[in-house]
Steps between C-alpha positions, in 0.01 A plus 500: 500500500629855429345636814619522856331201664358586835268218582370298791753207454851469388562494123811325393631642173807464287636841625432415866208448751252776558406451870149499621328814637245357733343821629444869439819615669707255303331579175537874524865470615578277190327742287687801635837292462412417141445873420846582665681222307398638157796676361320718255287760678252505202464110474150347564463286795282204415420252759292187516360299781313743725194347682288691737421211719854485604640848417204714599323756299715687259406854469622791302660650810713176551617504147600874495672463834738261310541754219330805356749510202557142392205338317403182712271240346376241749360184330273299726594141550164407339622665175147683497590817668749783495577777745692817350662790692449851379833488296381192315165685415686786356736267303226299353256783432223336711262780624137580515467592139646163395262306742204683374551324170491162650176281508276546792587155638888577477440833687316314771807270549747773574566771754710778384494667842652169646713439195349154479399328173350146490331269260361708223663800634825334491452380157411847388844637606715220366573696185646784708698259735637275223792726373630517872482113563877468541624628831805717518827313580577439868 
């Protein structure tokens, strides 16, 4: 995977083992460490493995506490949801005007205020996220 894996169990990969983050504190600490580890200050931080049952609710404030300048894309473990910080919204051009063009059902499955896009809401923004699918080099 081309993302920073922060999941509920260890992932053994060719480049090393990504240790489990079993609670909110561990998840947020790993996310902050991944942000610091990126050498390019403009690189996108793409992470996979977040799950609210283990890591707690992910809010705009939590992502922006990690960085207000680096775009952060959190891909839910289910692969059906995304959370973006403000910098990611700016980078991708996801805003109210864009969302107004989505189907009613897609609009019902996202919250721009929470920076949360799920099911049809997530599918509606995939075209905006796809160009940024490769995380910056750690």
